[in-house]
N, C-alpha and C positions, 0 to 999 in steps of 0.2 A: 529163461532159466538166470537164476541170480548168482554167479559165479565172484568164487574171492580167492584173491592170488595173494600169495605170503613170498617174498623172496624176487627182488628187482633188482638181480645183478646182470651180470653182460649179458646171460641168455635169458633170466626170469623177465628181465624188464623188456626184452625183446617182443617176449611173447606175450607178456601182457598187452604191450603194445597192438599187438594184433587184433586181439579181443576190443581195446577200447575202441579202436577207429572200425571195425566190424560193428560197432553198434549193441555190445553186450553192456547188460547191467553187469559193471563191476564196482568191487570193492578191495584196495590194497592194503599190505601191510610190508613193512621192512623198516628195520632198526636204524635205515639213513634216513633220517626227513629228507635230505636234498635228492633222494630216489623215487621218494612218494609225493613231491609236490606237484612235480610235472603232471604226473595223473589227476591229482584232483584240480588243477587248472583244466583239465582236458575233458572234467565232467565224472570221472569215476570218485567212490566215495573212502572216505579213510576208516580204520577198526581202531580202538583202542586196545586190543588183546588179540591174539588168534581165535581165544574161545569166542569171543564178541564177533570177530568174522564168520567163523563157522554155524555160528546161531544165524546169522543173520543171511546165508548163504547156500544153496542149494549143490551147487560142487565147490570143493573145495581144493585148490592147487596149490602144493609145494614146491617151491624148485630154489634148492640150498645148495651150499656149498659142500656139505660132507654129510656122512649119514649121523655122525654125532651132534648136528644142528638139527638134521628134521627130528630127531630123536626127542630133544630138547624143546622142538616148537609144539609137538604133538603131546607130549608126556607132562609139561609144566601144569600145575596147577591152575590156569587161567590160559593152558595150550588147546589147542584143535579137538583134542578127543574129547576136553569137556562142552564143548559145544555144539558136538555131534549128536544124531538122533535118527531114527528110520527116515526110510527116503534120502537122504544126502550119501553124495558119491566122495569120497577122498582120491585123489589124482596125485602120486608120488612123480614130480617130472624132476628128482634130482635123481644124478646117478650114484646110486648106491648096492649094497650088499643085497644079493636075492635075501639069505637069511633072517637079515635085518625087517627089510620090507614086507616079509611075511609074519615077524612077531609083531610089528603094529600094524599090519592090516588086520590079525587076529583082534586086536582092541578095536580096530575100528568096528566091526562085525559083532562084538559085543555090542556095542551099542543100535547095534539095527540098521548102520550105515554101509554102503560098500564101498570096498580096497581096492584101487585098481595100482598097476608101477606104469609109469608112460615117458621114459627117457628121451630122450630128442640125438639124433646124430645129422650132421653135417656144418655145425660152427655158427658161430655170432652171427655171418652174414650172411646166412642162410637163415638164419632164426629174425632176422631185422624183417626180412621180405616175407615171410610166410612160406617158405619156399625149402624148408627142414622136412626129415623125416623124423616120425615117429613111432616107437616102438608101445605098444599096449598090451599089459598082462592083468588077467581078471575076466568075470564072468563076462559073456556075450550082451548080455541085456546091459550092464555097465556101459560095456563097449558103444554100444548104439545109444544111450544118452547123452556120453560125454563126444560123439562124433561131431554134432554142429561146433563145438569149441575147439575139437582138435583140428577139424577143414580150415579153420583160417589163421589156427598157429601154423600148420604143416602142410606140407603137400602129398608126401606120400606117409602112408600111415596103414600101418601094418599092425593088426591084431594077432600077437604071438601066441596066445595060449592062455593057461592059469596064471595068477598071480606070484611073481617072482620072476616069470618067464622073458619080459622084457630087462628087464635089469641082467641078468646072466646074460643076452645077446648084446646088450649095450657095453658091459664090460669085456666081450670076448672083440665087440669091433673097436673099441677103442684101444684094445691092447693090440690088434693089428697094426691101427694107426700108428702108433708108439713102434712099431717093427719097423714099417715102410717108412717112418722120419730115419731114424738111425740109419736103416740103409739107403735111402736116398743121400744124405749126407757121404757116404762111402762110394756111390756112381757117380756124384758129380765131381769130389774130390779126385777118382782116379781120372775120369776125363779129361777133368783143367790141366793135370799133372802129365799126362800124355797127349796132351797139347790138342786139346777140341775146342772148338766156339762152344760157350755154354750154351749161346742160345741155340744152336743148331743141336746140341745133346739134349736138351729141354724137350725139343722137336720131335727127335728120335725116340725119346722113352716115352713119351706122350702117346706115339704111333704105332707102340710095339707092345710085344708079348708082357713085357715090364713095367707097363703102366700101372697105376692105381690112382683113386682119387686123392691120396696124399700129393701125389706128385705132380698132379694136373692144378691144387690150390696152392699146396705150401712151398712146393720150389719157387713159385713168383716171387713170394715176398724173401727169399732165400737170397734169389739172384738179384731180387732190387737191392738187399741189404739192410731193410727194417726189421726183417723177423718178424713183422707183425700177424699172429694169427690167434689174440686174444686168450691163448691158451698158456698156460704157464707151467716150469718144471716140476713144482708141486701136485698140481694135479695130474700129471702123467705118473706121477709114483704112487698118487692113491690111488687113481685107475688100474695100475699095475697091481698095486696091492690086493684091489678084488677081484682081479680076474685069478691071481696066486690063488686067494681064500678058496675059491670057485672050484680048481682044479686040485686044490687039497681036498677038499669035500667028496670030489668026486672021485680021487684016487688016482689020478693023472699025472705022472712022473715028469714032470716040464725039464725041456732043456735049453730054448731060445729065452723064455722069458726073462730068467735069472739072470742071464749075459744082457737082456736089453734092460733089466730095471739097474745093475751095476754101470751100464753106462752112462742111463739118467741120473744117478746117484752122483756119479764122478762131475756131469753137467752142472748139476745143484750145486755141488761142493764149490767149482769153479766160477760159475757166473751167478749164482745167487735163486733162490726158491722161486721168485717172482719175474724171474726171465721168461722172456717168451720161449716155449718149450723147442720151437724151429731153430733154437741158438745151438742145439744140441751138435751142429754140422759146424760151430765154432771150435770146438775141439779138434777136428782133421784141418781146418783152415790153420788153427794156430800152430799144428804140429808140422805142416808141410809148407809156415811161411806165405801162404797165400790167400786170395779172399775168393768166394763163387760169386763173380758180379755178373752180370751181363746187360746191356742196354734195353729198356723197352718194358721193363717189368713194373706191375705197381706196386706201391708201399701196402696195400691192404689188399686181402681177398677181396674177391666180385663174386655177385651172383650172375653168372653167364650160362645158366647149365638149360638146356634146349625143353620145351616142352614136350611131354608122352603120357603116356597111361598104357598100364599093363601090369599083369598078375593081381596082387594085393593092392596095389594102389588107389589112392583115393585123389582125387584132383578136384579140389575144391576153391579156387581163389576169390578172397573178398575183395 
């Protein structure tokens, strides 16, 4: 299978790296030549345009920062759509809007190709090791075709249903992660101000019904003081907007989401759009004149999840 990968950023570069390490025939493209060069040095091919990449490859993957960027890459005169034809498969691994991926998917299918949305969840640290979760929406036959590549990029791979379903579930899970992060800030600050040892508080939450994936991972870099989760305030607000759009189309009157969006908008104004999203807890640190620190926690999130198999999981490590 000849694979083309467009978008070698924080997540995309790591996913493409897994493909290259596992021996796939890989062609890459990114507007940043410094992101492309290490792949060329390691045996990947480059492409002069998205059209040229799509024409040369069987599976075309896009992993880009925003829906508007994906649309530009797909629809430009020398874009992906211009290089598609029967038998090709487009895999949209960006976090995007359900309606937008369906719109682009219809254009893909007009050219005889198959469209799938396939966002990832779990953080850059897991993307780097092939241990990330991947949601896949689209026809089952397309899922089976892409599975060899998906299985080296991720560890838990869930076929979610038709095109667009994976994008809905991705923004739902990102919404929950943002809610958990805001709640963790309050929980840790209350613990600190009530006189609790924060290392003990971390462990108590981890062992309890209050635990979450966000607590187990992001609380560690908060307690270290680095806040480094490789995800920024502006991306939280983009994803919150996508979630709110899905809710609006579904006629759901949201209560918590607008409150959390307001918290992150305030955090972005205080600390900047490119501040790590976990810096949202600084709002309470500043208000209380304290810091949430404890010894022994790492400056970056680590990938220490135990091996397991179950449910819809596909466990295949390269």
